[in-house]
PQR file with spaces between the fields and no chain letter, atoms N, CA, C, O and H, PARSE charges and radii, in Angstrom:
ATOM       1  N    MET     1      -6.573   13.803  -15.487 -0.4000 1.5000
ATOM       2  CA   MET     1      -7.696   13.743  -14.586 -0.0000 2.0000
ATOM       3  C    MET     1      -7.268   13.059  -13.284  0.5500 1.7000
ATOM       4  O    MET     1      -7.652   13.490  -12.197 -0.5500 1.4000
ATOM       5  N    VAL     2      -6.490   12.017  -13.398 -0.4000 1.5000
ATOM       6  CA   VAL     2      -6.039   11.296  -12.207 -0.0000 2.0000
ATOM       7  C    VAL     2      -5.113   12.165  -11.360  0.5500 1.7000
ATOM       8  O    VAL     2      -5.188   12.147  -10.132 -0.5500 1.4000
ATOM       9  H    VAL     2      -6.178   11.667  -14.281  0.4000 1.0000
ATOM      10  N    ALA     3      -4.244   12.924  -12.020 -0.4000 1.5000
ATOM      11  CA   ALA     3      -3.335   13.802  -11.282 -0.0000 2.0000
ATOM      12  C    ALA     3      -4.110   14.855  -10.499  0.5500 1.7000
ATOM      13  O    ALA     3      -3.722   15.205   -9.384 -0.5500 1.4000
ATOM      14  H    ALA     3      -4.183   12.939  -13.018  0.4000 1.0000
ATOM      15  N    GLY     4      -5.194   15.361  -11.067 -0.4000 1.5000
ATOM      16  CA   GLY     4      -6.032   16.327  -10.362 -0.0000 2.0000
ATOM      17  C    GLY     4      -6.676   15.718   -9.123  0.5500 1.7000
ATOM      18  O    GLY     4      -6.740   16.354   -8.071 -0.5500 1.4000
ATOM      19  H    GLY     4      -5.508   15.076  -11.973  0.4000 1.0000
ATOM      20  N    LEU     5      -7.148   14.495   -9.255 -0.4000 1.5000
ATOM      21  CA   LEU     5      -7.755   13.815   -8.101 -0.0000 2.0000
ATOM      22  C    LEU     5      -6.730   13.547   -7.006  0.5500 1.7000
ATOM      23  O    LEU     5      -7.022   13.700   -5.820 -0.5500 1.4000
ATOM      24  H    LEU     5      -7.096   13.978  -10.109  0.4000 1.0000
ATOM      25  N    ILE     6      -5.529   13.148   -7.412 -0.4000 1.5000
ATOM      26  CA   ILE     6      -4.469   12.901   -6.433 -0.0000 2.0000
ATOM      27  C    ILE     6      -4.077   14.197   -5.726  0.5500 1.7000
ATOM      28  O    ILE     6      -3.880   14.211   -4.510 -0.5500 1.4000
ATOM      29  H    ILE     6      -5.292   13.024   -8.375  0.4000 1.0000
ATOM      30  N    GLY     7      -3.964   15.287   -6.490 -0.4000 1.5000
ATOM      31  CA   GLY     7      -3.639   16.584   -5.894 -0.0000 2.0000
ATOM      32  C    GLY     7      -4.683   17.033   -4.889  0.5500 1.7000
ATOM      33  O    GLY     7      -4.349   17.564   -3.830 -0.5500 1.4000
ATOM      34  H    GLY     7      -4.124   15.276   -7.477  0.4000 1.0000
ATOM      35  N    MET     8      -5.949   16.820   -5.225 -0.4000 1.5000
ATOM      36  CA   MET     8      -7.012   17.208   -4.289 -0.0000 2.0000
ATOM      37  C    MET     8      -6.981   16.342   -3.031  0.5500 1.7000
ATOM      38  O    MET     8      -7.180   16.845   -1.926 -0.5500 1.4000
ATOM      39  H    MET     8      -6.220   16.389   -6.086  0.4000 1.0000
ATOM      40  N    ALA     9      -6.736   15.059   -3.194 -0.4000 1.5000
ATOM      41  CA   ALA     9      -6.705   14.162   -2.041 -0.0000 2.0000
ATOM      42  C    ALA     9      -5.537   14.488   -1.117  0.5500 1.7000
ATOM      43  O    ALA     9      -5.702   14.526    0.102 -0.5500 1.4000
ATOM      44  H    ALA     9      -6.575   14.650   -4.093  0.4000 1.0000
ATOM      45  N    LEU    10      -4.361   14.722   -1.690 -0.4000 1.5000
ATOM      46  CA   LEU    10      -3.205   15.050   -0.858 -0.0000 2.0000
ATOM      47  C    LEU    10      -3.365   16.426   -0.206  0.5500 1.7000
ATOM      48  O    LEU    10      -2.951   16.626    0.936 -0.5500 1.4000
ATOM      49  H    LEU    10      -4.227   14.691   -2.680  0.4000 1.0000
ATOM      50  N    GLY    11      -3.961   17.363   -0.926 -0.4000 1.5000
ATOM      51  CA   GLY    11      -4.235   18.669   -0.342 -0.0000 2.0000
ATOM      52  C    GLY    11      -5.189   18.565    0.837  0.5500 1.7000
ATOM      53  O    GLY    11      -5.000   19.226    1.858 -0.5500 1.4000
ATOM      54  H    GLY    11      -4.298   17.200   -1.853  0.4000 1.0000
ATOM      55  N    GLY    12      -6.203   17.741    0.694 -0.4000 1.5000
ATOM      56  CA   GLY    12      -7.133   17.520    1.801 -0.0000 2.0000
ATOM      57  C    GLY    12      -6.467   16.865    2.992  0.5500 1.7000
ATOM      58  O    GLY    12      -6.790   17.180    4.137 -0.5500 1.4000
ATOM      59  H    GLY    12      -6.357   17.204   -0.135  0.4000 1.0000
ATOM      60  N    LEU    13      -5.537   15.953    2.733 -0.4000 1.5000
ATOM      61  CA   LEU    13      -4.797   15.292    3.813 -0.0000 2.0000
ATOM      62  C    LEU    13      -3.936   16.288    4.572  0.5500 1.7000
ATOM      63  O    LEU    13      -3.904   16.278    5.803 -0.5500 1.4000
ATOM      64  H    LEU    13      -5.274   15.697    1.803  0.4000 1.0000
ATOM      65  N    VAL    14      -3.236   17.149    3.838 -0.4000 1.5000
ATOM      66  CA   VAL    14      -2.397   18.161    4.488 -0.0000 2.0000
ATOM      67  C    VAL    14      -3.266   19.136    5.285  0.5500 1.7000
ATOM      68  O    VAL    14      -2.914   19.514    6.402 -0.5500 1.4000
ATOM      69  H    VAL    14      -3.262   17.157    2.838  0.4000 1.0000
ATOM      70  N    ALA    15      -4.394   19.541    4.711 -0.4000 1.5000
ATOM      71  CA   ALA    15      -5.286   20.472    5.406 -0.0000 2.0000
ATOM      72  C    ALA    15      -5.846   19.855    6.685  0.5500 1.7000
ATOM      73  O    ALA    15      -6.014   20.543    7.692 -0.5500 1.4000
ATOM      74  H    ALA    15      -4.679   19.234    3.803  0.4000 1.0000
ATOM      75  N    ALA    16      -6.132   18.569    6.639 -0.4000 1.5000
ATOM      76  CA   ALA    16      -6.697   17.903    7.812 -0.0000 2.0000
ATOM      77  C    ALA    16      -5.689   17.745    8.940  0.5500 1.7000
ATOM      78  O    ALA    16      -6.064   17.708   10.112 -0.5500 1.4000
ATOM      79  H    ALA    16      -5.996   18.010    5.821  0.4000 1.0000
ATOM      80  N    THR    17      -4.413   17.651    8.590 -0.4000 1.5000
ATOM      81  CA   THR    17      -3.401   17.403    9.618 -0.0000 2.0000
ATOM      82  C    THR    17      -2.634   18.660   10.026  0.5500 1.7000
ATOM      83  O    THR    17      -1.765   18.587   10.895 -0.5500 1.4000
ATOM      84  H    THR    17      -4.109   17.680    7.638  0.4000 1.0000
ATOM      85  N    ALA    18      -2.934   19.809    9.423 -0.4000 1.5000
ATOM      86  CA   ALA    18      -2.229   21.053    9.756 -0.0000 2.0000
ATOM      87  C    ALA    18      -2.657   21.555   11.133  0.5500 1.7000
ATOM      88  O    ALA    18      -3.830   21.471   11.498 -0.5500 1.4000
ATOM      89  H    ALA    18      -3.640   19.868    8.718  0.4000 1.0000
ATOM      90  N    ASP    19      -1.695   22.077   11.888 -0.4000 1.5000
ATOM      91  CA   ASP    19      -1.979   22.527   13.249 -0.0000 2.0000
ATOM      92  C    ASP    19      -2.532   23.947   13.323  0.5500 1.7000
ATOM      93  O    ASP    19      -3.393   24.223   14.158 -0.5500 1.4000
ATOM      94  H    ASP    19      -0.743   22.145   11.591  0.4000 1.0000
ATOM      95  N    GLY    20      -2.061   24.844   12.478 -0.4000 1.5000
ATOM      96  CA   GLY    20      -2.470   26.241   12.577 -0.0000 2.0000
ATOM      97  C    GLY    20      -3.305   26.675   11.396  0.5500 1.7000
ATOM      98  O    GLY    20      -3.760   25.856   10.596 -0.5500 1.4000
ATOM      99  H    GLY    20      -1.361   24.620   11.800  0.4000 1.0000
ATOM     100  N    GLY    21      -3.499   27.977   11.299 -0.4000 1.5000
ATOM     101  CA   GLY    21      -4.263   28.541   10.195 -0.0000 2.0000
ATOM     102  C    GLY    21      -3.349   29.114    9.136  0.5500 1.7000
ATOM     103  O    GLY    21      -2.154   28.820    9.098 -0.5500 1.4000
ATOM     104  H    GLY    21      -3.129   28.641   11.948  0.4000 1.0000
ATOM     105  N    LEU    22      -3.928   29.940    8.270 -0.4000 1.5000
ATOM     106  CA   LEU    22      -3.139   30.586    7.221 -0.0000 2.0000
ATOM     107  C    LEU    22      -2.114   31.521    7.849  0.5500 1.7000
ATOM     108  O    LEU    22      -2.408   32.205    8.829 -0.5500 1.4000
ATOM     109  H    LEU    22      -4.899   30.179    8.301  0.4000 1.0000
ATOM     110  N    GLY    23      -0.925   31.548    7.288 -0.4000 1.5000
ATOM     111  CA   GLY    23       0.128   32.430    7.777 -0.0000 2.0000
ATOM     112  C    GLY    23       0.945   31.868    8.912  0.5500 1.7000
ATOM     113  O    GLY    23       1.801   32.568    9.451 -0.5500 1.4000
ATOM     114  H    GLY    23      -0.687   30.993    6.491  0.4000 1.0000
ATOM     115  N    THR    24       0.709   30.617    9.298 -0.4000 1.5000
ATOM     116  CA   THR    24       1.461   30.022   10.399 -0.0000 2.0000
ATOM     117  C    THR    24       2.617   29.143    9.917  0.5500 1.7000
ATOM     118  O    THR    24       3.352   28.579   10.728 -0.5500 1.4000
ATOM     119  H    THR    24       0.013   30.048    8.860  0.4000 1.0000
ATOM     120  N    GLY    25       2.773   29.028    8.599 -0.4000 1.5000
ATOM     121  CA   GLY    25       3.866   28.225    8.068 -0.0000 2.0000
ATOM     122  C    GLY    25       3.533   26.763    7.892  0.5500 1.7000
ATOM     123  O    GLY    25       4.434   25.955    7.666 -0.5500 1.4000
ATOM     124  H    GLY    25       2.176   29.486    7.940  0.4000 1.0000
ATOM     125  N    ASN    26       2.276   26.398    7.988 -0.4000 1.5000
ATOM     126  CA   ASN    26       1.888   24.999    7.837 -0.0000 2.0000
ATOM     127  C    ASN    26       1.534   24.618    6.408  0.5500 1.7000
ATOM     128  O    ASN    26       1.227   23.458    6.133 -0.5500 1.4000
ATOM     129  H    ASN    26       1.545   27.055    8.172  0.4000 1.0000
ATOM     130  N    GLY    27       1.573   25.571    5.510 -0.4000 1.5000
ATOM     131  CA   GLY    27       1.312   25.279    4.112 -0.0000 2.0000
ATOM     132  C    GLY    27      -0.146   25.309    3.717  0.5500 1.7000
ATOM     133  O    GLY    27      -0.504   24.774    2.667 -0.5500 1.4000
ATOM     134  H    GLY    27       1.822   26.513    5.734  0.4000 1.0000
ATOM     135  N    LEU    28      -0.985   25.907    4.508 -0.4000 1.5000
ATOM     136  CA   LEU    28      -2.408   25.914    4.185 -0.0000 2.0000
ATOM     137  C    LEU    28      -2.720   26.773    2.961  0.5500 1.7000
ATOM     138  O    LEU    28      -3.679   26.498    2.241 -0.5500 1.4000
ATOM     139  H    LEU    28      -0.694   26.341    5.360  0.4000 1.0000
ATOM     140  N    GLY    29      -1.920   27.807    2.721 -0.4000 1.5000
ATOM     141  CA   GLY    29      -2.109   28.589    1.498 -0.0000 2.0000
ATOM     142  C    GLY    29      -1.853   27.734    0.269  0.5500 1.7000
ATOM     143  O    GLY    29      -2.602   27.794   -0.705 -0.5500 1.4000
ATOM     144  H    GLY    29      -1.141   28.030    3.306  0.4000 1.0000
ATOM     145  N    GLY    30      -0.806   26.949    0.317 -0.4000 1.5000
ATOM     146  CA   GLY    30      -0.500   26.031   -0.782 -0.0000 2.0000
ATOM     147  C    GLY    30      -1.541   24.945   -0.939  0.5500 1.7000
ATOM     148  O    GLY    30      -1.825   24.507   -2.054 -0.5500 1.4000
ATOM     149  H    GLY    30      -0.197   26.901    1.109  0.4000 1.0000
ATOM     150  N    VAL    31      -2.108   24.509    0.166 -0.4000 1.5000
ATOM     151  CA   VAL    31      -3.169   23.503    0.127 -0.0000 2.0000
ATOM     152  C    VAL    31      -4.381   24.046   -0.618  0.5500 1.7000
ATOM     153  O    VAL    31      -4.975   23.352   -1.443 -0.5500 1.4000
ATOM     154  H    VAL    31      -1.878   24.865    1.072  0.4000 1.0000
ATOM     155  N    CYS    32      -4.741   25.279   -0.326 -0.4000 1.5000
ATOM     156  CA   CYS    32      -5.895   25.888   -1.006 -0.0000 2.0000
ATOM     157  C    CYS    32      -5.643   25.971   -2.507  0.5500 1.7000
ATOM     158  O    CYS    32      -6.526   25.666   -3.308 -0.5500 1.4000
ATOM     159  H    CYS    32      -4.259   25.843    0.344  0.4000 1.0000
ATOM     160  N    VAL    33      -4.450   26.378   -2.879 -0.4000 1.5000
ATOM     161  CA   VAL    33      -4.104   26.470   -4.303 -0.0000 2.0000
ATOM     162  C    VAL    33      -4.090   25.075   -4.927  0.5500 1.7000
ATOM     163  O    VAL    33      -4.609   24.889   -6.028 -0.5500 1.4000
ATOM     164  H    VAL    33      -3.732   26.625   -2.228  0.4000 1.0000
ATOM     165  N    ALA    34      -3.510   24.102   -4.246 -0.4000 1.5000
ATOM     166  CA   ALA    34      -3.434   22.743   -4.785 -0.0000 2.0000
ATOM     167  C    ALA    34      -4.816   22.142   -4.982  0.5500 1.7000
ATOM     168  O    ALA    34      -5.062   21.462   -5.978 -0.5500 1.4000
ATOM     169  H    ALA    34      -3.089   24.253   -3.352  0.4000 1.0000
ATOM     170  N    MET    35      -5.707   22.382   -4.056 -0.4000 1.5000
ATOM     171  CA   MET    35      -7.053   21.826   -4.187 -0.0000 2.0000
ATOM     172  C    MET    35      -7.823   22.516   -5.312  0.5500 1.7000
ATOM     173  O    MET    35      -8.589   21.869   -6.026 -0.5500 1.4000
ATOM     174  H    MET    35      -5.507   22.935   -3.247  0.4000 1.0000
ATOM     175  N    LEU    36      -7.624   23.813   -5.471 -0.4000 1.5000
ATOM     176  CA   LEU    36      -8.284   24.528   -6.558 -0.0000 2.0000
ATOM     177  C    LEU    36      -7.759   24.076   -7.915  0.5500 1.7000
ATOM     178  O    LEU    36      -8.537   23.829   -8.836 -0.5500 1.4000
ATOM     179  H    LEU    36      -7.002   24.338   -4.891  0.4000 1.0000
ATOM     180  N    VAL    37      -6.447   23.968   -8.036 -0.4000 1.5000
ATOM     181  CA   VAL    37      -5.845   23.511   -9.297 -0.0000 2.0000
ATOM     182  C    VAL    37      -6.242   22.061   -9.575  0.5500 1.7000
ATOM     183  O    VAL    37      -6.497   21.702  -10.725 -0.5500 1.4000
ATOM     184  H    VAL    37      -5.814   24.168   -7.288  0.4000 1.0000
ATOM     185  N    GLY    38      -6.296   21.234   -8.549 -0.4000 1.5000
ATOM     186  CA   GLY    38      -6.725   19.844   -8.721 -0.0000 2.0000
ATOM     187  C    GLY    38      -8.162   19.746   -9.196  0.5500 1.7000
ATOM     188  O    GLY    38      -8.486   18.908  -10.037 -0.5500 1.4000
ATOM     189  H    GLY    38      -6.089   21.526   -7.615  0.4000 1.0000
ATOM     190  N    LEU    39      -9.023   20.596   -8.660 -0.4000 1.5000
ATOM     191  CA   LEU    39     -10.418   20.607   -9.087 -0.0000 2.0000
ATOM     192  C    LEU    39     -10.539   21.038  -10.543  0.5500 1.7000
ATOM     193  O    LEU    39     -11.299   20.444  -11.308 -0.5500 1.4000
ATOM     194  H    LEU    39      -8.760   21.276   -7.977  0.4000 1.0000
ATOM     195  N    ILE    40      -9.791   22.070  -10.926 -0.4000 1.5000
ATOM     196  CA   ILE    40      -9.814   22.540  -12.309 -0.0000 2.0000
ATOM     197  C    ILE    40      -9.259   21.465  -13.246  0.5500 1.7000
ATOM     198  O    ILE    40      -9.818   21.232  -14.317 -0.5500 1.4000
ATOM     199  H    ILE    40      -9.174   22.553  -10.304  0.4000 1.0000
ATOM     200  N    ALA    41      -8.176   20.817  -12.854 -0.4000 1.5000
ATOM     201  CA   ALA    41      -7.578   19.770  -13.692 -0.0000 2.0000
ATOM     202  C    ALA    41      -8.529   18.593  -13.860  0.5500 1.7000
ATOM     203  O    ALA    41      -8.615   18.018  -14.945 -0.5500 1.4000
ATOM     204  H    ALA    41      -7.721   21.007  -11.984  0.4000 1.0000
ATOM     205  N    THR    42      -9.230   18.236  -12.816 -0.4000 1.5000
ATOM     206  CA   THR    42     -10.196   17.141  -12.904 -0.0000 2.0000
ATOM     207  C    THR    42     -11.342   17.504  -13.836  0.5500 1.7000
ATOM     208  O    THR    42     -11.763   16.693  -14.661 -0.5500 1.4000
ATOM     209  H    THR    42      -9.160   18.703  -11.934  0.4000 1.0000
ATOM     210  N    ALA    43     -11.845   18.723  -13.701 -0.4000 1.5000
ATOM     211  CA   ALA    43     -12.943   19.158  -14.565 -0.0000 2.0000
ATOM     212  C    ALA    43     -12.511   19.216  -16.032  0.5500 1.7000
ATOM     213  O    ALA    43     -13.250   18.775  -16.913 -0.5500 1.4000
ATOM     214  H    ALA    43     -11.504   19.382  -13.031  0.4000 1.0000
ATOM     215  N    LEU    44     -11.326   19.754  -16.295 -0.4000 1.5000
ATOM     216  CA   LEU    44     -10.843   19.818  -17.672 -0.0000 2.0000
ATOM     217  C    LEU    44     -10.571   18.423  -18.241  0.5500 1.7000
ATOM     218  O    LEU    44     -10.846   18.164  -19.412 -0.5500 1.4000
ATOM     219  H    LEU    44     -10.726   20.112  -15.579  0.4000 1.0000
ATOM     220  N    GLY    45     -10.042   17.545  -17.427 -0.4000 1.5000
ATOM     221  CA   GLY    45      -9.812   16.172  -17.878 -0.0000 2.0000
ATOM     222  C    GLY    45     -11.103   15.469  -18.222  0.5500 1.7000
ATOM     223  O    GLY    45     -11.178   14.739  -19.211 -0.5500 1.4000
ATOM     224  H    GLY    45      -9.819   17.755  -16.476  0.4000 1.0000
ATOM     225  N    ARG    46     -12.112   15.684  -17.416 -0.4000 1.5000
ATOM     226  CA   ARG    46     -13.425   15.094  -17.688 -0.0000 2.0000
ATOM     227  C    ARG    46     -14.015   15.656  -18.987  0.5500 1.7000
ATOM     228  O    ARG    46     -14.600   14.919  -19.781 -0.5500 1.4000
ATOM     229  H    ARG    46     -12.051   16.276  -16.613  0.4000 1.0000
ATOM     230  N    LEU    47     -13.856   16.957  -19.190 -0.4000 1.5000
ATOM     231  CA   LEU    47     -14.348   17.598  -20.410 -0.0000 2.0000
ATOM     232  C    LEU    47     -13.650   17.034  -21.650  0.5500 1.7000
ATOM     233  O    LEU    47     -14.289   16.755  -22.664 -0.5500 1.4000
ATOM     234  H    LEU    47     -13.381   17.556  -18.545  0.4000 1.0000
ATOM     235  N    VAL    48     -12.339   16.875  -21.551 -0.4000 1.5000
ATOM     236  CA   VAL    48     -11.575   16.338  -22.680 -0.0000 2.0000
ATOM     237  C    VAL    48     -11.996   14.910  -22.993  0.5500 1.7000
ATOM     238  O    VAL    48     -12.160   14.554  -24.160 -0.5500 1.4000
ATOM     239  H    VAL    48     -11.820   17.102  -20.727  0.4000 1.0000
ATOM     240  N    LEU    49     -12.174   14.085  -21.959 -0.4000 1.5000
ATOM     241  CA   LEU    49     -12.600   12.704  -22.187 -0.0000 2.0000
ATOM     242  C    LEU    49     -13.978   12.648  -22.817  0.5500 1.7000
ATOM     243  O    LEU    49     -14.222   11.832  -23.706 -0.5500 1.4000
ATOM     244  H    LEU    49     -12.041   14.374  -21.011  0.4000 1.0000
ATOM     245  N    THR    50     -14.873   13.501  -22.370 -0.4000 1.5000
ATOM     246  CA   THR    50     -16.221   13.523  -22.918 -0.0000 2.0000
ATOM     247  C    THR    50     -16.215   13.934  -24.390  0.5500 1.7000
ATOM     248  O    THR    50     -16.903   13.326  -25.211 -0.5500 1.4000
ATOM     249  H    THR    50     -14.674   14.164  -21.648  0.4000 1.0000
ATOM     250  N    ARG    51     -15.448   14.952  -24.715 -0.4000 1.5000
ATOM     251  CA   ARG    51     -15.386   15.412  -26.104 -0.0000 2.0000
ATOM     252  C    ARG    51     -14.688   14.406  -27.014  0.5500 1.7000
ATOM     253  O    ARG    51     -15.072   14.246  -28.172 -0.5500 1.4000
ATOM     254  H    ARG    51     -14.889   15.446  -24.048  0.4000 1.0000
ATOM     255  N    SER    52     -13.674   13.735  -26.501 -0.4000 1.5000
ATOM     256  CA   SER    52     -12.964   12.779  -27.355 -0.0000 2.0000
ATOM     257  C    SER    52     -13.826   11.558  -27.648  0.5500 1.7000
ATOM     258  O    SER    52     -13.677   10.946  -28.705 -0.5500 1.4000
ATOM     259  H    SER    52     -13.361   13.865  -25.560  0.4000 1.0000
ATOM     260  N    ARG    53     -14.701   11.200  -26.761 -0.4000 1.5000
ATOM     261  CA   ARG    53     -15.590   10.050  -26.995 -0.0000 2.0000
ATOM     262  C    ARG    53     -16.675   10.404  -28.011  0.5500 1.7000
ATOM     263  O    ARG    53     -17.132    9.537  -28.756 -0.5500 1.4000
ATOM     264  H    ARG    53     -14.822   11.698  -25.902  0.4000 1.0000
ATOM     265  N    ARG    54     -17.084   11.659  -28.046 -0.4000 1.5000
ATOM     266  CA   ARG    54     -18.107   12.082  -29.010 -0.0000 2.0000
ATOM     267  C    ARG    54     -17.566   12.155  -30.435  0.5500 1.7000
ATOM     268  O    ARG    54     -18.256   11.799  -31.390 -0.5500 1.4000
ATOM     269  H    ARG    54     -16.713   12.363  -27.441  0.4000 1.0000
ATOM     270  N    THR    55     -16.318   12.624  -30.567 -0.4000 1.5000
ATOM     271  CA   THR    55     -15.796   12.877  -31.908 -0.0000 2.0000
ATOM     272  C    THR    55     -15.105   11.667  -32.521  0.5500 1.7000
ATOM     273  O    THR    55     -14.997   11.585  -33.745 -0.5500 1.4000
ATOM     274  H    THR    55     -15.757   12.913  -29.791  0.4000 1.0000
ATOM     275  N    GLY    56     -14.651   10.761  -31.739 -0.4000 1.5000
ATOM     276  CA   GLY    56     -13.894    9.744  -32.397 -0.0000 2.0000
ATOM     277  C    GLY    56     -13.934    8.410  -31.861  0.5500 1.7000
ATOM     278  O    GLY    56     -13.294    7.508  -32.402 -0.5500 1.4000
ATOM     279  H    GLY    56     -14.739   10.827  -30.745  0.4000 1.0000
C-alpha cells in the first residue's frame, strides 16, 4: 500500500514538472501508467488489510 502511494506521489511530481505533453519525451506516458498502477496497488493493499483484520 505504501509503495502505491509513493508511486502516485512521484508520478504527480514528474507530471507537475514536465515541460511538454505526451509524445515529447518527457515521460508523461509513463507517469500516467505509474499513477494508475499506484492507485490500483493502493486500493488492493487497502482491501487486503481490511480482509486480514476481519479474518484473523
